[in-house]
GUTOR-218552 format. One line per 10 residues: number of its first residue (from 1); their letters; for each residue x, y, z of C-alpha. Coordinates in Angstrom, 1 decimal, padded with zeros to 4 digits. Layout:
N
NUM) A) X:Y:Z; ... .
//
This chain:
215
1) MTPATPPVPS) 082.7:193.6:042.6; 084.0:191.5:045.9; 086.3:193.7:047.2; 090.3:193.0:047.9; 091.3:191.8:051.5; 093.3:194.6:052.7; 097.2:193.3:053.0; 098.4:192.3:056.9; 100.8:194.4:058.4; 104.1:193.2:057.7 .
11) SSKASRNGKL) 104.1:194.1:061.9; 101.4:191.6:062.6; 103.2:188.7:060.1; 106.4:189.2:062.2; 104.3:188.7:065.2; 102.4:185.8:064.3; 105.5:184.6:063.1; 107.2:184.8:066.2; 104.4:183.2:068.2; 104.6:180.2:066.3 .
21) EAFRAGEKRR) 108.2:180.0:066.4; 107.9:180.2:070.1; 105.3:177.7:070.2; 107.6:175.3:068.2; 110.6:176.0:070.3; 108.0:175.2:073.9; 107.1:171.9:072.1; 111.0:171.0:071.3; 111.6:171.6:075.0; 108.8:169.4:076.3 .
31) ARVRIIAITS) 110.0:166.8:074.3; 113.6:166.8:075.2; 111.6:167.0:079.0; 109.6:163.9:078.4; 112.6:161.8:076.4; 114.6:162.6:079.7; 111.6:161.8:082.0; 110.6:158.1:080.0; 114.8:157.6:079.5; 115.1:158.4:083.3 .
41) GIVGAAAVIT) 112.5:156.3:084.3; 113.8:152.8:082.1; 117.6:153.3:083.8; 116.1:153.6:086.9; 114.1:150.2:086.5; 116.9:148.5:084.8; 118.6:149.5:088.1; 116.1:148.0:090.3; 116.2:144.9:088.4; 119.8:144.3:088.3 .
51) LVVTSITLTP) 119.5:145.0:091.8; 117.3:142.9:092.9; 118.4:139.9:090.3; 122.2:140.7:091.7; 120.6:140.1:095.5; 119.1:136.9:094.3; 122.0:136.0:093.1; 124.5:136.9:095.5; 122.2:135.7:098.6; 123.7:132.7:099.6 .
61) RPAATESASG) 121.0:129.4:099.5; 120.3:127.5:102.9; 122.3:124.0:103.2; 120.1:121.3:102.2; 119.1:119.1:104.7; 117.5:116.0:105.1; 113.4:116.3:105.2; 111.8:115.1:107.7; 108.9:114.1:105.7; 111.7:112.3:103.0 .
71) SIRGVTTFSN) 113.2:109.1:103.1; 115.7:108.6:105.9; 118.8:106.3:104.9; 118.4:102.5:106.5; 115.0:102.3:107.6; 112.9:099.2:107.0; 109.1:099.7:106.1; 106.8:096.5:106.7; 102.7:095.8:106.2; 101.4:094.9:109.4 .
81) TAGHVEGSVS) 097.2:094.3:110.6; 095.8:095.6:113.5; 093.7:093.9:116.0; 093.3:093.2:119.6; 093.9:090.2:121.2; 094.7:088.5:124.7; 098.0:086.8:126.1; 101.2:087.4:124.2; 101.6:087.7:120.9; 104.8:086.6:118.7 .
91) YDQTPPVGGP) 105.7:088.7:116.1; 108.0:089.2:113.2; 110.1:091.8:113.7; 112.1:092.9:116.7; 111.3:095.1:118.2; 107.4:094.4:116.8; 106.2:097.2:114.6; 102.9:096.3:114.1; 100.5:093.4:114.6; 097.8:092.1:116.5 .
101) HSALWLNCGI) 098.1:093.6:120.0; 096.8:093.9:123.6; 093.6:095.9:123.7; 095.2:098.0:126.5; 098.3:100.4:125.4; 101.1:101.1:127.7; 101.4:104.8:129.3; 104.0:106.8:126.7; 107.3:107.6:128.4; 110.8:106.1:129.9 .
111) YTQPVPNQNA) 111.0:103.1:131.6; 114.1:100.9:133.0; 112.5:097.6:132.5; 112.0:095.4:129.5; 108.3:096.4:128.4; 105.3:093.8:127.1; 105.4:093.6:123.6; 101.8:093.3:123.2; 101.3:096.5:125.2; 103.7:098.8:123.1 .
121) VHDLEHGAVW) 102.3:097.7:119.7; 098.9:099.1:120.9; 101.1:102.7:121.6; 102.4:102.5:117.8; 099.0:102.3:116.5; 098.4:105.1:118.0; 101.3:107.4:116.6; 104.1:106.7:119.1; 107.5:106.0:118.5; 109.6:103.1:120.7 .
131) VTYDPSLPAA) 112.9:103.7:121.3; 115.1:100.9:122.6; 118.5:099.9:123.7; 120.7:097.3:124.5; 120.5:096.5:128.0; 124.6:096.8:127.8; 125.2:100.3:127.0; 126.9:102.2:129.0; 125.0:104.3:131.7; 125.8:107.7:129.8 .
141) TVSSLRDLMP) 124.6:106.7:126.6; 121.2:105.5:127.7; 121.4:108.8:129.3; 121.6:110.8:126.2; 119.1:109.1:125.0; 116.4:110.3:127.7; 117.4:113.2:126.5; 116.3:113.0:122.9; 113.0:111.8:124.0; 110.3:114.3:123.1 .
151) STYTLLSPYP) 107.6:114.5:126.7; 104.6:113.1:124.4; 103.7:109.7:122.0; 107.7:108.0:122.7; 108.8:105.3:124.5; 111.9:104.5:125.7; 112.7:100.7:127.1; 116.1:098.5:127.0; 115.2:095.4:124.8; 117.4:092.0:125.3 .
161) GLPAPIVLSA) 118.3:090.6:121.9; 118.6:093.5:119.6; 120.2:093.8:116.2; 121.7:097.0:117.6; 122.5:099.1:119.9; 119.3:101.3:119.2; 116.4:100.2:117.4; 113.7:103.1:116.7; 110.1:101.2:115.8; 107.5:103.2:114.7 .
171) WDAQLAVSSV) 104.0:101.6:113.0; 105.5:099.5:110.1; 108.5:101.1:110.3; 112.3:100.9:111.8; 115.7:102.0:111.9; 118.7:100.5:113.6; 121.9:102.9:114.5; 124.9:102.1:116.5; 125.4:105.6:117.7; 123.1:107.9:120.1 .
181) TDARIGQFIQ) 124.7:110.7:117.8; 123.5:109.1:115.1; 121.4:112.3:113.3; 118.6:109.7:112.1; 117.8:109.3:115.6; 115.7:113.1:115.6; 114.7:112.5:112.0; 112.9:108.9:112.5; 111.4:110.5:115.5; 110.3:114.0:113.9 .
191) KYRQSASAPE) 109.0:111.9:111.1; 107.2:109.3:112.4; 105.9:110.3:115.6; 102.3:110.9:115.8; 102.5:110.0:111.7; 099.5:109.5:109.4; 100.8:106.4:108.9; 099.9:104.6:112.0; 096.3:103.4:111.9; 095.4:105.9:115.1 .
201) PGAPCTGGLD) 097.5:108.5:115.3; 096.4:111.1:117.8; 094.7:108.2:119.8; 095.6:108.6:123.9; 099.3:107.4:125.0; 098.6:108.1:128.6; 095.5:106.5:131.0; 096.3:103.2:130.3; 098.9:100.4:131.4; 102.7:101.6:133.7 .
211) APGKL) 104.9:098.6:133.3; 106.9:097.8:135.6; 110.3:100.0:135.4; 108.3:103.3:134.5; 110.2:106.7:136.0 .
//
């Protein structure tokens, strides 16, 4: 016959019940702490997101400007072949923007007299920009044009018979403007000087011919 299990003293039951209640109370406290931590994290993350979105929304965007690589109002483009010839050449554009030309290029820089077309076109082939102006322009205007010229891969010269007071030419591209303050002058130079649209960009613009009037 199995002996009966002795009864558990009431004091032991009370002790176990007390420990159980304490454990449960601790679990509840820990759960509350976890909830508070998670809630705080969510609120903090939301605050950061709100701050970032607000910052993006309120940060002023830079004013839109015409990209140097984009189109420039008034530019006319052409399609010319390249090749070296001897003697003078008759060109379809005034000033010329490409086509057959002298094997000797013109040294880039500022000229006070008209320069030979066939030598200047060779410079365009090398990626230079040729800025021409009506010889009747005031000296102050010509001086302002000189100030706009980069030190390399540009030509500046007077040119009788222009269709406008100032004409900028690159290989297969041309722009006519009426004022030295026209912002398109700088845009054209930036876009077409040493442009890949030239047949030989980066080829020399020095070591060639100095025409009369070279400064």
